[in-house]
N, CA, C, O and the ligand as a Tripos MOL2 file, in Angstrom:
@<TRIPOS>MOLECULE
protein
  301   299    76     0     0
PROTEIN
NO_CHARGES

@<TRIPOS>ATOM
      1 N          14.7820  -63.8540  -77.0540 N.3       1 MET1
      2 CA         14.2850  -62.8230  -76.1260 C.3       1 MET1
      3 C          13.1470  -63.3930  -75.2840 C.2       1 MET1
      4 O          12.1820  -63.9410  -75.8170 O.2       1 MET1
      5 N          13.2680  -63.2610  -73.9800 N.am      2 LEU2
      6 CA         12.2420  -63.7980  -73.0960 C.3       2 LEU2
      7 C          11.1000  -62.8130  -72.9290 C.2       2 LEU2
      8 O          11.2960  -61.6060  -72.7870 O.2       2 LEU2
      9 N           9.9070  -63.3700  -72.9530 N.am      3 LYS3
     10 CA          8.7320  -62.5230  -72.8110 C.3       3 LYS3
     11 C           8.4010  -62.2530  -71.3520 C.2       3 LYS3
     12 O           8.6270  -63.0980  -70.4870 O.2       3 LYS3
     13 N           7.8690  -61.0770  -71.0900 N.am      4 GLN4
     14 CA          7.3160  -60.7800  -69.7780 C.3       4 GLN4
     15 C           5.9930  -61.5270  -69.6270 C.2       4 GLN4
     16 O           5.1910  -61.5640  -70.5590 O.2       4 GLN4
     17 N           5.7670  -62.1120  -68.4720 N.am      5 LEU5
     18 CA          4.5150  -62.8210  -68.2560 C.3       5 LEU5
     19 C           3.5830  -61.9540  -67.4240 C.2       5 LEU5
     20 O           4.0090  -61.0000  -66.7730 O.2       5 LEU5
     21 N           2.3110  -62.3030  -67.4590 N.am      6 HIS6
     22 CA          1.3420  -61.5890  -66.6300 C.3       6 HIS6
     23 C           1.7320  -61.7620  -65.1700 C.2       6 HIS6
     24 O           2.0820  -62.8670  -64.7560 O.2       6 HIS6
     25 N           1.6800  -60.7160  -64.4000 N.am      7 GLY7
     26 CA          1.9670  -60.8140  -62.9700 C.3       7 GLY7
     27 C           3.4440  -60.8520  -62.6700 C.2       7 GLY7
     28 O           4.0770  -59.8130  -62.4830 O.2       7 GLY7
     29 N           3.9950  -62.0450  -62.6250 N.am      8 ALA8
     30 CA          5.3800  -62.1920  -62.2020 C.3       8 ALA8
     31 C           6.3510  -61.9410  -63.3540 C.2       8 ALA8
     32 O           6.1120  -62.3750  -64.4810 O.2       8 ALA8
     33 N           7.4360  -61.2460  -63.0670 N.am      9 SER9
     34 CA          8.4650  -61.0380  -64.0770 C.3       9 SER9
     35 C           9.3320  -62.2780  -64.1700 C.2       9 SER9
     36 O           9.3390  -63.1070  -63.2610 O.2       9 SER9
     37 N          10.0610  -62.4060  -65.2660 N.am     10 TRP10
     38 CA         10.9630  -63.5430  -65.4430 C.3      10 TRP10
     39 C          12.0010  -63.5840  -64.3310 C.2      10 TRP10
     40 O          12.3390  -64.6640  -63.8470 O.2      10 TRP10
     41 N          12.5130  -62.4270  -63.9150 N.am     11 GLU11
     42 CA         13.5150  -62.3840  -62.8420 C.3      11 GLU11
     43 C          12.9630  -63.0020  -61.5590 C.2      11 GLU11
     44 O          13.6670  -63.7230  -60.8530 O.2      11 GLU11
     45 N          11.6920  -62.7100  -61.2670 N.am     12 LYS12
     46 CA         11.0630  -63.2360  -60.0580 C.3      12 LYS12
     47 C          10.9060  -64.7570  -60.1550 C.2      12 LYS12
     48 O          11.1680  -65.4820  -59.1960 O.2      12 LYS12
     49 N          10.4800  -65.2180  -61.3190 N.am     13 ILE13
     50 CA         10.3110  -66.6570  -61.5440 C.3      13 ILE13
     51 C          11.6630  -67.3550  -61.4230 C.2      13 ILE13
     52 O          11.7740  -68.4210  -60.8190 O.2      13 ILE13
     53 N          12.6720  -66.7450  -61.9990 N.am     14 ARG14
     54 CA         14.0120  -67.3400  -61.9670 C.3      14 ARG14
     55 C          14.5200  -67.4470  -60.5330 C.2      14 ARG14
     56 O          15.0370  -68.4910  -60.1340 O.2      14 ARG14
     57 N          14.3750  -66.3700  -59.7540 N.am     15 ASP15
     58 CA         14.8210  -66.3890  -58.3610 C.3      15 ASP15
     59 C          14.1050  -67.4740  -57.5710 C.2      15 ASP15
     60 O          14.6920  -68.1180  -56.7010 O.2      15 ASP15
     61 N          12.8370  -67.6660  -57.8850 N.am     16 LEU16
     62 CA         12.0060  -68.6230  -57.1580 C.3      16 LEU16
     63 C          12.4330  -70.0580  -57.4280 C.2      16 LEU16
     64 O          12.3800  -70.9050  -56.5360 O.2      16 LEU16
     65 N          12.8530  -70.3310  -58.6520 N.am     17 HIS17
     66 CA         13.0900  -71.7180  -59.0580 C.3      17 HIS17
     67 C          14.5680  -72.0910  -59.1590 C.2      17 HIS17
     68 O          14.8940  -73.2730  -59.2660 O.2      17 HIS17
     69 N          15.4540  -71.1180  -59.1260 N.am     18 LEU18
     70 CA         16.8730  -71.4040  -59.3220 C.3      18 LEU18
     71 C          17.4550  -72.1670  -58.1290 C.2      18 LEU18
     72 O          17.3360  -71.7190  -56.9890 O.2      18 LEU18
     73 N          18.0770  -73.3030  -58.3860 N.am     19 ASP19
     74 CA         18.7210  -74.0850  -57.3400 C.3      19 ASP19
     75 C          20.1500  -73.6010  -57.1040 C.2      19 ASP19
     76 O          20.6190  -72.6780  -57.7700 O.2      19 ASP19
     77 N          20.8470  -74.2390  -56.1380 N.am     20 ASP20
     78 CA         22.2010  -73.8240  -55.7750 C.3      20 ASP20
     79 C          23.2610  -74.3520  -56.7200 C.2      20 ASP20
     80 O          24.3880  -73.8590  -56.7340 O.2      20 ASP20
     81 N          22.9020  -75.3560  -57.5100 N.am     21 GLU21
     82 CA         23.9080  -75.9730  -58.3680 C.3      21 GLU21
     83 C          23.2830  -76.5190  -59.6360 C.2      21 GLU21
     84 O          22.0680  -76.6960  -59.7280 O.2      21 GLU21
     85 N          24.1440  -76.7830  -60.6160 N.am     22 CYS22
     86 CA         23.7030  -77.3260  -61.8980 C.3      22 CYS22
     87 C          23.1240  -78.7290  -61.7170 C.2      22 CYS22
     88 O          23.7200  -79.5560  -61.0270 O.2      22 CYS22
     89 N          21.9750  -79.0050  -62.3260 N.am     23 ALA23
     90 CA         21.3190  -80.3070  -62.1790 C.3      23 ALA23
     91 C          22.0920  -81.4130  -62.8940 C.2      23 ALA23
     92 O          21.8940  -82.5900  -62.5940 O.2      23 ALA23
     93 N          22.9580  -81.0620  -63.8230 N.am     24 ILE24
     94 CA         23.7060  -82.0720  -64.5720 C.3      24 ILE24
     95 C          25.0790  -82.3250  -63.9550 C.2      24 ILE24
     96 O          25.4150  -83.4710  -63.6570 O.2      24 ILE24
     97 N          25.8770  -81.2770  -63.7590 N.am     25 CYS25
     98 CA         27.2630  -81.4840  -63.3210 C.3      25 CYS25
     99 C          27.5180  -81.0020  -61.8950 C.2      25 CYS25
    100 O          28.5930  -81.2600  -61.3530 O.2      25 CYS25
    101 N          26.5560  -80.3050  -61.2670 N.am     26 GLY26
    102 CA         26.7330  -79.8850  -59.8800 C.3      26 GLY26
    103 C          27.5240  -78.6020  -59.7040 C.2      26 GLY26
    104 O          27.8100  -78.2070  -58.5740 O.2      26 GLY26
    105 N          27.8820  -77.9490  -60.7890 N.am     27 ASP27
    106 CA         28.6120  -76.6870  -60.7210 C.3      27 ASP27
    107 C          27.7460  -75.6110  -60.0610 C.2      27 ASP27
    108 O          26.6120  -75.3900  -60.4860 O.2      27 ASP27
    109 N          28.2720  -74.9310  -59.0130 N.am     28 PRO28
    110 CA         27.4680  -73.9120  -58.3390 C.3      28 PRO28
    111 C          27.6100  -72.5130  -58.9430 C.2      28 PRO28
    112 O          26.9670  -71.5750  -58.4730 O.2      28 PRO28
    113 N          28.4370  -72.3610  -59.9700 N.am     29 ASP29
    114 CA         28.6910  -71.0320  -60.5370 C.3      29 ASP29
    115 C          27.9860  -70.8370  -61.8790 C.2      29 ASP29
    116 O          27.7150  -71.7940  -62.6030 O.2      29 ASP29
    117 N          27.7000  -69.5760  -62.1870 N.am     30 ASP30
    118 CA         27.2150  -69.2050  -63.5160 C.3      30 ASP30
    119 C          25.9400  -69.9640  -63.9030 C.2      30 ASP30
    120 O          25.8520  -70.5340  -64.9910 O.2      30 ASP30
    121 N          24.9610  -69.9630  -63.0030 N.am     31 LEU31
    122 CA         23.7460  -70.7580  -63.2040 C.3      31 LEU31
    123 C          22.6740  -69.9950  -63.9610 C.2      31 LEU31
    124 O          22.5730  -68.7730  -63.8520 O.2      31 LEU31
    125 N          21.8800  -70.7200  -64.7240 N.am     32 CYS32
    126 CA         20.7150  -70.1310  -65.3630 C.3      32 CYS32
    127 C          19.5820  -71.1570  -65.3640 C.2      32 CYS32
    128 O          19.7970  -72.3380  -65.0910 O.2      32 CYS32
    129 N          18.4030  -70.6990  -65.6690 N.am     33 LEU33
    130 CA         17.2180  -71.5500  -65.6220 C.3      33 LEU33
    131 C          16.8670  -72.0060  -67.0280 C.2      33 LEU33
    132 O          16.6880  -71.1930  -67.9350 O.2      33 LEU33
    133 N          16.7730  -73.3160  -67.1930 N.am     34 HIS34
    134 CA         16.5090  -73.8940  -68.5070 C.3      34 HIS34
    135 C          15.0530  -74.3380  -68.6150 C.2      34 HIS34
    136 O          14.5060  -74.9230  -67.6790 O.2      34 HIS34
    137 N          14.4330  -74.0610  -69.7480 N.am     35 HIS35
    138 CA         13.0950  -74.5870  -70.0240 C.3      35 HIS35
    139 C          13.2320  -75.9590  -70.6760 C.2      35 HIS35
    140 O          13.8140  -76.0720  -71.7550 O.2      35 HIS35
    141 N          12.7060  -76.9990  -70.0410 N.am     36 ILE36
    142 CA         12.7970  -78.3460  -70.5890 C.3      36 ILE36
    143 C          12.0100  -78.4070  -71.8980 C.2      36 ILE36
    144 O          12.5280  -78.8730  -72.9130 O.2      36 ILE36
    145 N          10.7850  -77.9450  -71.8770 N.am     37 ILE37
    146 CA         10.0200  -77.7360  -73.1110 C.3      37 ILE37
    147 C          10.1030  -76.2560  -73.4350 C.2      37 ILE37
    148 O           9.6080  -75.4380  -72.6590 O.2      37 ILE37
    149 N          10.7140  -75.8810  -74.5600 N.am     38 PRO38
    150 CA         10.8820  -74.4580  -74.8670 C.3      38 PRO38
    151 C           9.5340  -73.7240  -74.9250 C.2      38 PRO38
    152 O           8.5200  -74.2850  -75.3390 O.2      38 PRO38
    153 N           9.5560  -72.4820  -74.5080 N.am     39 ILE39
    154 CA          8.3550  -71.6430  -74.5540 C.3      39 ILE39
    155 C           7.7660  -71.6190  -75.9690 C.2      39 ILE39
    156 O           6.5490  -71.6340  -76.1520 O.2      39 ILE39
    157 N           8.6560  -71.5830  -76.9600 N.am     40 LEU40
    158 CA          8.2100  -71.5090  -78.3560 C.3      40 LEU40
    159 C           7.4190  -72.7360  -78.7870 C.2      40 LEU40
    160 O           6.5910  -72.6490  -79.6940 O.2      40 LEU40
    161 N           7.6630  -73.8800  -78.1500 N.am     41 THR41
    162 CA          6.9270  -75.0880  -78.5210 C.3      41 THR41
    163 C           5.9180  -75.4620  -77.4420 C.2      41 THR41
    164 O           5.5750  -76.6350  -77.2930 O.2      41 THR41
    165 N           5.4440  -74.4810  -76.6960 N.am     42 GLY42
    166 CA          4.3350  -74.6970  -75.7780 C.3      42 GLY42
    167 C           4.7220  -74.9220  -74.3370 C.2      42 GLY42
    168 O           3.8650  -75.2620  -73.5210 O.2      42 GLY42
    169 N           5.9970  -74.7420  -73.9910 N.am     43 GLY43
    170 CA          6.4370  -74.9000  -72.6020 C.3      43 GLY43
    171 C           5.9370  -73.7540  -71.7350 C.2      43 GLY43
    172 O           5.5140  -72.7130  -72.2380 O.2      43 GLY43
    173 N           5.9910  -73.9610  -70.4350 N.am     44 THR44
    174 CA          5.5100  -72.9590  -69.4840 C.3      44 THR44
    175 C           6.6180  -72.6160  -68.4910 C.2      44 THR44
    176 O           7.6930  -73.2160  -68.5210 O.2      44 THR44
    177 N           6.3570  -71.6640  -67.6230 N.am     45 ASN45
    178 CA          7.2830  -71.3130  -66.5480 C.3      45 ASN45
    179 C           6.9280  -72.0350  -65.2490 C.2      45 ASN45
    180 O           7.3160  -71.5820  -64.1720 O.2      45 ASN45
    181 N           6.2040  -73.1430  -65.3290 N.am     46 ASP46
    182 CA          5.9150  -73.9280  -64.1350 C.3      46 ASP46
    183 C           7.1600  -74.7070  -63.7210 C.2      46 ASP46
    184 O           8.0370  -74.9930  -64.5360 O.2      46 ASP46
    185 N           7.2120  -75.0440  -62.4200 N.am     47 SER47
    186 CA          8.4440  -75.6270  -61.8760 C.3      47 SER47
    187 C           8.8190  -76.9470  -62.5580 C.2      47 SER47
    188 O          10.0060  -77.2510  -62.6800 O.2      47 SER47
    189 N           7.8340  -77.7390  -63.0060 N.am     48 TYR48
    190 CA          8.1720  -79.0180  -63.6420 C.3      48 TYR48
    191 C           8.8340  -78.8360  -64.9930 C.2      48 TYR48
    192 O           9.4260  -79.7770  -65.5220 O.2      48 TYR48
    193 N           8.7450  -77.6420  -65.5610 N.am     49 ASN49
    194 CA          9.3670  -77.3820  -66.8640 C.3      49 ASN49
    195 C          10.6920  -76.6370  -66.7420 C.2      49 ASN49
    196 O          11.2930  -76.2700  -67.7520 O.2      49 ASN49
    197 N          11.1500  -76.4120  -65.5090 N.am     50 LEU50
    198 CA         12.3440  -75.6100  -65.3050 C.3      50 LEU50
    199 C          13.4520  -76.4300  -64.6520 C.2      50 LEU50
    200 O          13.2010  -77.2670  -63.7860 O.2      50 LEU50
    201 N          14.6860  -76.1680  -65.0900 N.am     51 LEU51
    202 CA         15.8340  -76.9200  -64.6060 C.3      51 LEU51
    203 C          16.9990  -75.9400  -64.4430 C.2      51 LEU51
    204 O          17.2820  -75.1380  -65.3320 O.2      51 LEU51
    205 N          17.6690  -76.0230  -63.2840 N.am     52 THR52
    206 CA         18.8370  -75.1710  -63.0620 C.3      52 THR52
    207 C          20.0630  -75.7980  -63.7090 C.2      52 THR52
    208 O          20.4250  -76.9340  -63.4010 O.2      52 THR52
    209 N          20.6970  -75.0570  -64.6040 N.am     53 LEU53
    210 CA         21.8910  -75.5470  -65.2910 C.3      53 LEU53
    211 C          22.9770  -74.4820  -65.2770 C.2      53 LEU53
    212 O          22.6810  -73.2880  -65.2600 O.2      53 LEU53
    213 N          24.2510  -74.9180  -65.2850 N.am     54 CYS54
    214 CA         25.3360  -73.9670  -65.4650 C.3      54 CYS54
    215 C          25.3770  -73.5780  -66.9460 C.2      54 CYS54
    216 O          24.7320  -74.2090  -67.7830 O.2      54 CYS54
    217 N          26.1380  -72.5410  -67.2470 N.am     55 ARG55
    218 CA         26.1170  -72.0160  -68.6120 C.3      55 ARG55
    219 C          26.5510  -73.0630  -69.6370 C.2      55 ARG55
    220 O          25.9950  -73.1480  -70.7320 O.2      55 ARG55
    221 N          27.5530  -73.8550  -69.2620 N.am     56 GLN56
    222 CA         28.0760  -74.8550  -70.1900 C.3      56 GLN56
    223 C          27.0340  -75.9390  -70.4900 C.2      56 GLN56
    224 O          26.8080  -76.2810  -71.6510 O.2      56 GLN56
    225 N          26.4040  -76.4760  -69.4450 N.am     57 CYS57
    226 CA         25.3850  -77.5130  -69.6470 C.3      57 CYS57
    227 C          24.1650  -76.9260  -70.3400 C.2      57 CYS57
    228 O          23.5110  -77.6070  -71.1290 O.2      57 CYS57
    229 N          23.8570  -75.6730  -70.0510 N.am     58 HIS58
    230 CA         22.7160  -75.0270  -70.6750 C.3      58 HIS58
    231 C          22.9160  -74.9080  -72.1820 C.2      58 HIS58
    232 O          22.0100  -75.1950  -72.9640 O.2      58 HIS58
    233 N          24.1050  -74.4850  -72.5730 N.am     59 THR59
    234 CA         24.4060  -74.3480  -73.9990 C.3      59 THR59
    235 C          24.2760  -75.6870  -74.7010 C.2      59 THR59
    236 O          23.7030  -75.7720  -75.7880 O.2      59 THR59
    237 N          24.8130  -76.7440  -74.0760 N.am     60 ARG60
    238 CA         24.7590  -78.0720  -74.6630 C.3      60 ARG60
    239 C          23.3050  -78.5580  -74.7480 C.2      60 ARG60
    240 O          22.8840  -79.1050  -75.7670 O.2      60 ARG60
    241 N          22.5550  -78.3510  -73.6770 N.am     61 THR61
    242 CA         21.1660  -78.8050  -73.6360 C.3      61 THR61
    243 C          20.3110  -78.0670  -74.6490 C.2      61 THR61
    244 O          19.4510  -78.6640  -75.2970 O.2      61 THR61
    245 N          20.5460  -76.7660  -74.7870 N.am     62 GLU62
    246 CA         19.8030  -75.9700  -75.7660 C.3      62 GLU62
    247 C          20.0660  -76.5020  -77.1770 C.2      62 GLU62
    248 O          19.1650  -76.5450  -78.0140 O.2      62 GLU62
    249 N          21.2970  -76.8990  -77.4220 N.am     63 TRP63
    250 CA         21.6550  -77.3900  -78.7400 C.3      63 TRP63
    251 C          20.9010  -78.6840  -79.0460 C.2      63 TRP63
    252 O          20.3500  -78.8490  -80.1340 O.2      63 TRP63
    253 N          20.8850  -79.5970  -78.0770 N.am     64 TYR64
    254 CA         20.1550  -80.8590  -78.2630 C.3      64 TYR64
    255 C          18.6680  -80.5940  -78.4470 C.2      64 TYR64
    256 O          18.0230  -81.1900  -79.3110 O.2      64 TYR64
    257 N          18.1320  -79.7010  -77.6340 N.am     65 THR65
    258 CA         16.7040  -79.3930  -77.7050 C.3      65 THR65
    259 C          16.3520  -78.8440  -79.0770 C.2      65 THR65
    260 O          15.3310  -79.2120  -79.6590 O.2      65 THR65
    261 N          17.2020  -77.9590  -79.5910 N.am     66 ARG66
    262 CA         16.9350  -77.3430  -80.8860 C.3      66 ARG66
    263 C          16.9940  -78.3880  -81.9950 C.2      66 ARG66
    264 O          16.1590  -78.4010  -82.8990 O.2      66 ARG66
    265 N          17.9960  -79.2650  -81.9100 N.am     67 GLU67
    266 CA         18.1330  -80.2900  -82.9290 C.3      67 GLU67
    267 C          16.9220  -81.2210  -82.8970 C.2      67 GLU67
    268 O          16.3900  -81.5880  -83.9450 O.2      67 GLU67
    269 N          16.4880  -81.6020  -81.6950 N.am     68 PHE68
    270 CA         15.3250  -82.4830  -81.5430 C.3      68 PHE68
    271 C          14.0750  -81.8080  -82.0880 C.2      68 PHE68
    272 O          13.2930  -82.4200  -82.8160 O.2      68 PHE68
    273 N          13.8940  -80.5430  -81.7290 N.am     69 THR69
    274 CA         12.7140  -79.7980  -82.1510 C.3      69 THR69
    275 C          12.6540  -79.7040  -83.6650 C.2      69 THR69
    276 O          11.6010  -79.9170  -84.2670 O.2      69 THR69
    277 N          13.7850  -79.3870  -84.2790 N.am     70 GLU70
    278 CA         13.7940  -79.2220  -85.7250 C.3      70 GLU70
    279 C          13.5590  -80.5500  -86.4360 C.2      70 GLU70
    280 O          12.9010  -80.5960  -87.4760 O.2      70 GLU70
    281 N          14.0940  -81.6180  -85.8780 N.am     71 ARG71
    282 CA         13.9710  -82.9080  -86.5470 C.3      71 ARG71
    283 C          12.5920  -83.5250  -86.3880 C.2      71 ARG71
    284 O          12.0750  -84.1440  -87.3180 O.2      71 ARG71
    285 N          11.9860  -83.3570  -85.1970 N.am     72 HIS72
    286 CA         10.7670  -84.1040  -84.9040 C.3      72 HIS72
    287 C           9.4930  -83.2700  -84.9230 C.2      72 HIS72
    288 O           8.4080  -83.8040  -85.1530 O.2      72 HIS72
    289 N           9.6110  -81.9930  -84.6890 N.am     73 LEU73
    290 CA          8.3980  -81.2060  -84.5100 C.3      73 LEU73
    291 C           8.1100  -80.2400  -85.6550 C.2      73 LEU73
    292 O           6.9570  -79.8680  -85.8730 O.2      73 LEU73
    293 N           9.1290  -79.8350  -86.3760 N.am     74 VAL74
    294 CA          8.9380  -78.7490  -87.3250 C.3      74 VAL74
    295 C           8.5090  -79.2440  -88.7060 C.2      74 VAL74
    296 O           7.9430  -78.4840  -89.4910 O.2      74 VAL74
    297 N           8.7770  -80.5100  -89.0020 N.am     75 GLU75
    298 CA          8.4490  -81.0050  -90.3390 C.3      75 GLU75
    299 C           6.9600  -81.0230  -90.6520 C.2      75 GLU75
    300 O           6.5650  -81.4200  -91.7480 O.2      75 GLU75
    301 ZN         26.5430  -77.9960  -65.5290 Zn       76 ZN76
@<TRIPOS>BOND
     1     1     2 1
     2     2     3 1
     3     3     4 2
     4     3     5 am
     5     5     6 1
     6     6     7 1
     7     7     8 2
     8     7     9 am
     9     9    10 1
    10    10    11 1
    11    11    12 2
    12    11    13 am
    13    13    14 1
    14    14    15 1
    15    15    16 2
    16    15    17 am
    17    17    18 1
    18    18    19 1
    19    19    20 2
    20    19    21 am
    21    21    22 1
    22    22    23 1
    23    23    24 2
    24    23    25 am
    25    25    26 1
    26    26    27 1
    27    27    28 2
    28    27    29 am
    29    29    30 1
    30    30    31 1
    31    31    32 2
    32    31    33 am
    33    33    34 1
    34    34    35 1
    35    35    36 2
    36    35    37 am
    37    37    38 1
    38    38    39 1
    39    39    40 2
    40    39    41 am
    41    41    42 1
    42    42    43 1
    43    43    44 2
    44    43    45 am
    45    45    46 1
    46    46    47 1
    47    47    48 2
    48    47    49 am
    49    49    50 1
    50    50    51 1
    51    51    52 2
    52    51    53 am
    53    53    54 1
    54    54    55 1
    55    55    56 2
    56    55    57 am
    57    57    58 1
    58    58    59 1
    59    59    60 2
    60    59    61 am
    61    61    62 1
    62    62    63 1
    63    63    64 2
    64    63    65 am
    65    65    66 1
    66    66    67 1
    67    67    68 2
    68    67    69 am
    69    69    70 1
    70    70    71 1
    71    71    72 2
    72    71    73 am
    73    73    74 1
    74    74    75 1
    75    75    76 2
    76    75    77 am
    77    77    78 1
    78    78    79 1
    79    79    80 2
    80    79    81 am
    81    81    82 1
    82    82    83 1
    83    83    84 2
    84    83    85 am
    85    85    86 1
    86    86    87 1
    87    87    88 2
    88    87    89 am
    89    89    90 1
    90    90    91 1
    91    91    92 2
    92    91    93 am
    93    93    94 1
    94    94    95 1
    95    95    96 2
    96    95    97 am
    97    97    98 1
    98    98    99 1
    99    99   100 2
   100    99   101 am
   101   101   102 1
   102   102   103 1
   103   103   104 2
   104   103   105 am
   105   105   106 1
   106   106   107 1
   107   107   108 2
   108   107   109 am
   109   109   110 1
   110   110   111 1
   111   111   112 2
   112   111   113 am
   113   113   114 1
   114   114   115 1
   115   115   116 2
   116   115   117 am
   117   117   118 1
   118   118   119 1
   119   119   120 2
   120   119   121 am
   121   121   122 1
   122   122   123 1
   123   123   124 2
   124   123   125 am
   125   125   126 1
   126   126   127 1
   127   127   128 2
   128   127   129 am
   129   129   130 1
   130   130   131 1
   131   131   132 2
   132   131   133 am
   133   133   134 1
   134   134   135 1
   135   135   136 2
   136   135   137 am
   137   137   138 1
   138   138   139 1
   139   139   140 2
   140   139   141 am
   141   141   142 1
   142   142   143 1
   143   143   144 2
   144   143   145 am
   145   145   146 1
   146   146   147 1
   147   147   148 2
   148   147   149 am
   149   149   150 1
   150   150   151 1
   151   151   152 2
   152   151   153 am
   153   153   154 1
   154   154   155 1
   155   155   156 2
   156   155   157 am
   157   157   158 1
   158   158   159 1
   159   159   160 2
   160   159   161 am
   161   161   162 1
   162   162   163 1
   163   163   164 2
   164   163   165 am
   165   165   166 1
   166   166   167 1
   167   167   168 2
   168   167   169 am
   169   169   170 1
   170   170   171 1
   171   171   172 2
   172   171   173 am
   173   173   174 1
   174   174   175 1
   175   175   176 2
   176   175   177 am
   177   177   178 1
   178   178   179 1
   179   179   180 2
   180   179   181 am
   181   181   182 1
   182   182   183 1
   183   183   184 2
   184   183   185 am
   185   185   186 1
   186   186   187 1
   187   187   188 2
   188   187   189 am
   189   189   190 1
   190   190   191 1
   191   191   192 2
   192   191   193 am
   193   193   194 1
   194   194   195 1
   195   195   196 2
   196   195   197 am
   197   197   198 1
   198   198   199 1
   199   199   200 2
   200   199   201 am
   201   201   202 1
   202   202   203 1
   203   203   204 2
   204   203   205 am
   205   205   206 1
   206   206   207 1
   207   207   208 2
   208   207   209 am
   209   209   210 1
   210   210   211 1
   211   211   212 2
   212   211   213 am
   213   213   214 1
   214   214   215 1
   215   215   216 2
   216   215   217 am
   217   217   218 1
   218   218   219 1
   219   219   220 2
   220   219   221 am
   221   221   222 1
   222   222   223 1
   223   223   224 2
   224   223   225 am
   225   225   226 1
   226   226   227 1
   227   227   228 2
   228   227   229 am
   229   229   230 1
   230   230   231 1
   231   231   232 2
   232   231   233 am
   233   233   234 1
   234   234   235 1
   235   235   236 2
   236   235   237 am
   237   237   238 1
   238   238   239 1
   239   239   240 2
   240   239   241 am
   241   241   242 1
   242   242   243 1
   243   243   244 2
   244   243   245 am
   245   245   246 1
   246   246   247 1
   247   247   248 2
   248   247   249 am
   249   249   250 1
   250   250   251 1
   251   251   252 2
   252   251   253 am
   253   253   254 1
   254   254   255 1
   255   255   256 2
   256   255   257 am
   257   257   258 1
   258   258   259 1
   259   259   260 2
   260   259   261 am
   261   261   262 1
   262   262   263 1
   263   263   264 2
   264   263   265 am
   265   265   266 1
   266   266   267 1
   267   267   268 2
   268   267   269 am
   269   269   270 1
   270   270   271 1
   271   271   272 2
   272   271   273 am
   273   273   274 1
   274   274   275 1
   275   275   276 2
   276   275   277 am
   277   277   278 1
   278   278   279 1
   279   279   280 2
   280   279   281 am
   281   281   282 1
   282   282   283 1
   283   283   284 2
   284   283   285 am
   285   285   286 1
   286   286   287 1
   287   287   288 2
   288   287   289 am
   289   289   290 1
   290   290   291 1
   291   291   292 2
   292   291   293 am
   293   293   294 1
   294   294   295 1
   295   295   296 2
   296   295   297 am
   297   297   298 1
   298   298   299 1
   299   299   300 2
@<TRIPOS>SUBSTRUCTURE
     1 MET1         2 RESIDUE 1 A MET
     2 LEU2         6 RESIDUE 1 A LEU
     3 LYS3        10 RESIDUE 1 A LYS
     4 GLN4        14 RESIDUE 1 A GLN
     5 LEU5        18 RESIDUE 1 A LEU
     6 HIS6        22 RESIDUE 1 A HIS
     7 GLY7        26 RESIDUE 1 A GLY
     8 ALA8        30 RESIDUE 1 A ALA
     9 SER9        34 RESIDUE 1 A SER
    10 TRP10       38 RESIDUE 1 A TRP
    11 GLU11       42 RESIDUE 1 A GLU
    12 LYS12       46 RESIDUE 1 A LYS
    13 ILE13       50 RESIDUE 1 A ILE
    14 ARG14       54 RESIDUE 1 A ARG
    15 ASP15       58 RESIDUE 1 A ASP
    16 LEU16       62 RESIDUE 1 A LEU
    17 HIS17       66 RESIDUE 1 A HIS
    18 LEU18       70 RESIDUE 1 A LEU
    19 ASP19       74 RESIDUE 1 A ASP
    20 ASP20       78 RESIDUE 1 A ASP
    21 GLU21       82 RESIDUE 1 A GLU
    22 CYS22       86 RESIDUE 1 A CYS
    23 ALA23       90 RESIDUE 1 A ALA
    24 ILE24       94 RESIDUE 1 A ILE
    25 CYS25       98 RESIDUE 1 A CYS
    26 GLY26      102 RESIDUE 1 A GLY
    27 ASP27      106 RESIDUE 1 A ASP
    28 PRO28      110 RESIDUE 1 A PRO
    29 ASP29      114 RESIDUE 1 A ASP
    30 ASP30      118 RESIDUE 1 A ASP
    31 LEU31      122 RESIDUE 1 A LEU
    32 CYS32      126 RESIDUE 1 A CYS
    33 LEU33      130 RESIDUE 1 A LEU
    34 HIS34      134 RESIDUE 1 A HIS
    35 HIS35      138 RESIDUE 1 A HIS
    36 ILE36      142 RESIDUE 1 A ILE
    37 ILE37      146 RESIDUE 1 A ILE
    38 PRO38      150 RESIDUE 1 A PRO
    39 ILE39      154 RESIDUE 1 A ILE
    40 LEU40      158 RESIDUE 1 A LEU
    41 THR41      162 RESIDUE 1 A THR
    42 GLY42      166 RESIDUE 1 A GLY
    43 GLY43      170 RESIDUE 1 A GLY
    44 THR44      174 RESIDUE 1 A THR
    45 ASN45      178 RESIDUE 1 A ASN
    46 ASP46      182 RESIDUE 1 A ASP
    47 SER47      186 RESIDUE 1 A SER
    48 TYR48      190 RESIDUE 1 A TYR
    49 ASN49      194 RESIDUE 1 A ASN
    50 LEU50      198 RESIDUE 1 A LEU
    51 LEU51      202 RESIDUE 1 A LEU
    52 THR52      206 RESIDUE 1 A THR
    53 LEU53      210 RESIDUE 1 A LEU
    54 CYS54      214 RESIDUE 1 A CYS
    55 ARG55      218 RESIDUE 1 A ARG
    56 GLN56      222 RESIDUE 1 A GLN
    57 CYS57      226 RESIDUE 1 A CYS
    58 HIS58      230 RESIDUE 1 A HIS
    59 THR59      234 RESIDUE 1 A THR
    60 ARG60      238 RESIDUE 1 A ARG
    61 THR61      242 RESIDUE 1 A THR
    62 GLU62      246 RESIDUE 1 A GLU
    63 TRP63      250 RESIDUE 1 A TRP
    64 TYR64      254 RESIDUE 1 A TYR
    65 THR65      258 RESIDUE 1 A THR
    66 ARG66      262 RESIDUE 1 A ARG
    67 GLU67      266 RESIDUE 1 A GLU
    68 PHE68      270 RESIDUE 1 A PHE
    69 THR69      274 RESIDUE 1 A THR
    70 GLU70      278 RESIDUE 1 A GLU
    71 ARG71      282 RESIDUE 1 A ARG
    72 HIS72      286 RESIDUE 1 A HIS
    73 LEU73      290 RESIDUE 1 A LEU
    74 VAL74      294 RESIDUE 1 A VAL
    75 GLU75      298 RESIDUE 1 A GLU
    76 ZN76       301 GROUP 0 **** ****
């Protein structure tokens, strides 16, 4: 569940930063905004931490991020 931030809503941030195509495969459909550093591990909604991905690449990237986080940061 995404948290509401002070001032700008997540929808506003997403509209501001969302590109026309997936940064990995170039797919222009079904796009979402990915946090490179997850909010839970100290990431922010700044543009350097955000990446436009299609749903498929997002799912894959989230999986890698979770595996990395659990292996390296949680112990
Ligand atoms: Zn993609």
